[in-house]
N, C-alpha and C positions, 0 to 999 in steps of 0.2 A: 469616319469611326477611328479612333486611336486606342492603341492596346498598350498597356502598361507591360513591359517586358518580366516575365520572373525573374527574381536575382538569382543564376545559379551559386551555388553556396560549396565550399569543400568540407567534405564530411572526415573524420579520420576513419582508416579502416577498421578493421576487428583487431588485426594486429599491431596497432598504433601505441598502445598501452595507456589511451589517454580516454579519462572518464570524467563528463563535466559534473560540478557538484548539482544539487538539486535545484540550488535556485538560477544556476545558469541555461537550465532547459528552456525551448523556446516556449512552451505551452507552458509553463510555468511565469514566465514575465507578459504572455499575450493575457493569460488568468488574472494576474494582478492587477493589469493596468482595467484591460477590460471591467473587472471588478469596482476600481478606483472611479471610473468614468460612470459607473452605474450608480452608484451609491451618490456621488456627484451630482447626478440626474435626478436622482429621487428627493434631494435636499433641497435643490434649488426650484424643482417644479412644488415641493410644499411651501415654500419659505414666498415664492411668486402667488400662488392660487391664495396663501393667506392673506397676502397685500392687497390683492385686487378683488378677489372675491371668483366663484368659479365661475359668474357669467363675465366678470371684468376679463378674466382670464381667457377665456374662450374668445372672447372679442380681438383681445390684443395677440391672441394667437394668428388669428385669421389676416388680423391685417400686416404684421410683423412677418408673415411667412412670404408677402409680397415680393420683395427686391431680392430673396435668398437666391432662387435660381437664376436670375440675371447677373449678378454678383459672381454665384459658382461657374457659371458659363461662360463669363469673362476670363476668370482664373484657369480653368482648363483651358481655353482657346489658346491662350498665354504659353500654355503648357504643352501643345501639340508637336511643337518640334521634337522635344525630348521627353516624352510624357511620363510621370511618374508613378509610382505606383496607387490604386487607389487607397491601398489601407492607410497611406501616409494622409493624404486626403481627409478621408474619413475619422483617423485619429485627429487631425488639426481641427475642423470642424466641431466636434464632440468635446473636443478640450475646451475649445472657446466657448461654448453654448453650455456648459456644463462645469469643470472643473474652474475654469478661470473667473467666468460671471460668479460662481458661489465665493472663489477669493476676493471678487470685488465687492459683494453684496455684505460679506461679514466684516473686511476692512474698512471699509468706508463707511459703514452705520459705527462701529465699535470707535474710529476715530472723529468721526462727526460730534459723536456724544459726547466723547470725552473732552473736546475742546471747549461743546457748549458747557457742560459743567466747568471747567476751567475757568473760562471767562464770562459765564453768566451772558453771554448774547447768543441766544438760538439761530438768529438771524446771521450774525456773522459768521457762526460757526460753519453753516452750509454753504456760505458763500465760500470761503477758505477750504471747506471740504472738497467743494466741487473743482475750485481753481489749483489748488495745490496738491490734497491728498490723491485724489480719484484720479488724475494721470498716471502720477508714480504708482499707484496700487494696479491699476486696470492693464497699465503696458507692461509692468512687470511680470503679470499674471500670463498676458498673450505671448510676452517674449519667453516663458518658458517653454511652451509648444514648439517653436521655431529650436531653441537650445537643444531639446530632447532627439528632434530630428537630426537636426545637424551632429549630435552626439552619437547617436545610437542607428540613425538609418545613413551613415555618412556616403556609402555610394551611391544612393541615390538623390545628394544633396551637393550638388558638383558646379552649382555658380549663381549669377544674380537673380535669374527667372526663379530658379527653385526657391532663392529665400523669399522672393516676392509672392511666389505661389503660396505657400506655407504660409506666412504670414498673414497673405489676403485672406485664406479660407478660414484660419484661425479666428481672426478679426470679425469675419460673416460671421460665423457660428458666436462671437459675444455679442456682437448687435442684435441678433436673432432674438437671443433671450433677451437684453437689457430693453429692445424696442415692445416684446411683451409685457413687460413690469410696467414701463411709462406710459403706454397706449389702454393697456387693463387699469392702470391709476386712472388716466384722465376719464375714461369711461365712468367709473366710481363715483369722479368727480363731478359729471353732467348727470349721472341718477339721483345726486342729493339736491344739485342746483336745479335741475328741469332742463340743462342745456341741451341743443338738438340741431340738428342743420349744420349748415357751414359757421356757424357762430358758436359752434360746441368746443369745449377745451379738446375734445376727441379728436376735431378735425383740424385742428391747429396742431395737435401734437401728430397729427399722421403727415401733414403738409410739410412740418419741418424737419422730422426725421425720417421719413421715406420718401417723399418725394424731391425735397430739396437736397438732403445731405444723407442719402443711404451709404455714400462710400466715404464717412468720415472716419469711421473705426479704421476700414481697410486702409485708408490713407494713411493714418497716422502708425501702425504696424508696419505697414511696408518699408518704412523707414530701417525700423529694424530687421526687418529681413534681408533687404539690402547689407545692409552692415553685414549680415552672416554670410551674404553670399558671395562681398569680397572677401572675406577671412577663406571661404571654401576657395578662393582663385588664390591664396597666398601659398608661396612656399612653407614648405616644413621647418626653414630656418627663420621664420620671420614671424617667431611666436608672440611678441609684443604686438604686432600688427593685428595678427591673428585675434588677440584680445578686445585691443582696443579701438578696431574697426566697430564690432558689433556693439562695444558699449556706447560710441558715438550715436551710432544710429538709433540705439535707444533712449539716448538723451535727446536726439531733434523729436522722437515721436513724442516722448513727454511733455517737452516744448510746446509741438503746436499742439497737443492735446491741452495743454493747459492756456492757451490762447484762445482756442475754438469755445470752452467752457467759460473763461473770464469773459467773453466776448459779450455776455448779458451785461456786464456791468459797465461797459463803456458809456453809457448816455442811452438816448434814445434809438438810436440807427448804429449803434453799435454793432449789434449781431450781423446787421447788413453789409457795415463797411468791411469787418474781419473777412465775411463769406465772398464778397466780390473781389477784393481788395489781396486775399491771400488765400483763401482755400480752393476757391477756381483754378487762379494760376499753378496753385502748388500740383492739384489733380490733373490738370492739363499737362505742366511737366513730367508728373511722375509716368502718366500714361505714354506721352511721347517716349521715354526713358526703354518702358517695358516692351512697346512695340518695335524700337530700334534695336534694342538686344534680342528682341525676337529673329529679326531681320541678319543680325550679325550671327546668329547660332546656326541660319541656313546657310549662309557665305562660308562658316568655318566646314560645314559638311562637304562644302562643293570644292574646298581648297583643300581638303586631307586624304578625303576618299581617294583620291589619284594612285596613290601610293598603294593603296590594295589592289587596285586595278592591274598596275604592272607588277606585282607580286600573285597575280591570278587567283586573288581570293572574287574580286568583285569584275562585273561586266563593265565593256570601256563605258556605257550612258547610263551606270548607275550612281554615278556621281552628282549626274543634272540632275536627277528622277528624284535622288533622296533630298537634294537641296531645293524643290520647290514643293510646296505645300500642295499648290494643284495637281501636279503628276504625281505624288504619293497618293492623291484621293482618287485619281484616274486607275491607278495601279490596283488600290482597291476594290475597286467597282468594277473591275474587269474579273477581278479573281473572283467576287460574289457570283457574276453571272455568268460566266465561261469556266471556270476551274474547279469548282465545289462548291458553291456557296459560300455562308458565312465561317465555317472552317478555313476555308483558303483564304478569305481577307483576314482570318484573323492572323493566319501565317504569315501573310503577308504584312499586316502592321506590325505583329513582331518582328519581322525581317527589318522593317525600317526604323523601328527605335532601336535594335541591336548596333544597326548599320549608325545610327546617329551618336549612339553612346562610344561606340568605337571611336568617331572621328573627333569627337569629344577628348576620349582618352588621349588620344595621340599628339593632339594639340596642346594639352596640359603637358604630356609628357617631352616635345619639343622644347617647352618653356620649363622644364625643371619643376612641374607642378603635379606631377601624376602619381610620386608615394611611392612606397618599398613593393606593394602589391599589384603595380600596372601591369608587368608580366603576365603576371596569372588572369588578370582580370580578360587582357587583351584576347588570351588563349581561350576562354570562356565563351566571350562575345563572338571570335572567329567560328568556332564549336558551334554555336546556338545557330550562326548565318549557315553553314554549311548543312546544316539538319533541314532548313526550309528551302533549299536554293534550288528545287525541282519545283516548288509552288510560286515563290518569289518572283524568280529571274523572269518567266516567261512574262508576267504580269508586270513589269518595269519596262521589260522590252517593249509592251504594246503602249504604254503609258509614255514611254521615250519616241515612240513613231507617229503617236497622236498628238502628244501636245506641243514636241518642238520638233519642226521639220530638221531634216538632216543637216544643211547649211547651216542652221542655228546651233546645231550641238556640235557641229564640228568648231565653230568660230566660239564656243566655251569652251572646249579640250585645250585650242591653243590659247587661249585667254589664261590660264593657270601655268602654262611654260610646258606644257605637253606636247610631242608631237602632234600634228592635226593627221585625222585619218583619212590614208589614201581612198582616192575616188573608187567606187563599187565594193569598199570594203562592209563585209556582212556585219551586220549587228548581233555577231556571236560571243559566247562567252568563253573565257580563255584569257592568255596572257599576249598582251601586244607584241612580245618581243617575236612569237610566233608569226606575225607576219612581216617581219623582215626590219623593225625598227632597229635602229641600233643605240649605243649610249643609255640604254636603259637606268632612268636613277635608281638611288638607295643601294644599288649593287645587288640587284637580283637578277640572276642569270634567266635566258628564256626560257618558256615552257611550253611545251606543245601543246595546241587545243585539245582540252579536254582530260589532261591530265592534272594528276594531284598540285595544288598549288604550293609554292615556297612559303616557307614561315616568312612573316614580316619583321622587320627589326626597325620600328619605329626610334628607339631609343639607342642612344649611344653610337655605337658602329654600326655602319647601315648595312654592312654585310655578315652581321653575325646573327644567329636568331636570337630572340629572347632565352634568359636562363631556366632551365629544365624543360627548353621544347621538345628536344631529342625521343622523351619518353610521352608527348603528344601527338595524338593521331586521328584528327575528328573526321577524317575523309573516309576512314571504314564504318561509321556508323549509319 
């Protein structure tokens, strides 16, 4: 069970004198976005139903939905280390299925008709439209969702995995609507020609689009997502890179899409040649890259969180538990069974998500990529951890005992340059300096067990708290 952490936000006090304009209010923006997507959905529904007929639409819908749960589950699995908010994924899927699909249908139809009229060659216009026009229009329409999340939900967009997930979910929604159109049209063709069974156009279309290549659209658009993910990792000073890398990813997506669409014109076995020599290797490479990036994220959690252990915010075993998906799951299961049911498991999942965000924030801060609001964001994350400590810490301690024996946990701790725990030391929560360790890194003084932790200082001078920290006191809540 992975819970997306709510995003703490700053709201001006009554005496701040700031009053947002009506168009800046959250409910106005959300209402406008929902209205836009709803209208797009109704229009695309009417267009597809008009082209396929009611029966064809229902058949296409029933067949097109089959790969959707598997693709969404794969992208959600990839996002489990630092799960993004569900609202971002819902927006991405809705944009792909409604807005992007509508833009593609209207623009592709208009361009193909214009080319056919200009050249008096309808067959050539269809080929040119599928090979050159469709990739540009469709990939641009899908990339718009990634761009919107990157610009307006920047806190949730911190790296390559976020770009891959948003792009993949958007493309899954787009492919869902497109498959309804293609499968419904194929069914209508079979109704007119009398085709049925495995020799029918519907069966052939289903095999190519749903069985052989359900990953095609996600594969193309993921290249755009990787570009935006790289831009998210860039420093604020690298503005040229932040603009050029996403554009390069978009161009690669268009090129791969054009190659795939044009494979049917490469001869009798052109489609199979492109599929075997290009699409499958590209899919395998990107899958490996995504899984490797996920493992790197877990390693970042294990390497960055020990600083907060020495500051007294986290327990000694927590970096290991939070850096292992198996241990995280064990902590949530223990909380659900023994510490309060689903609410306790949800609190532990949120604790895990906030701690992961904290590790990534510290990692970006040490590399000069955290941005101007990093100190404020760090305080918010620490406050959220502190509020959930009473439920989360026993669950994490249990996971550390059951998933990793003490020798393994001790060797893990020493692996990242921290003093090994003395023999017989209890797995308690508090500052390790209270147990007699000297040379505590990052300039943190020892804190007696059970006392309030020191403010962490992962950026700049390690002995100084972040700006504005004296007024922040989460451990009174």
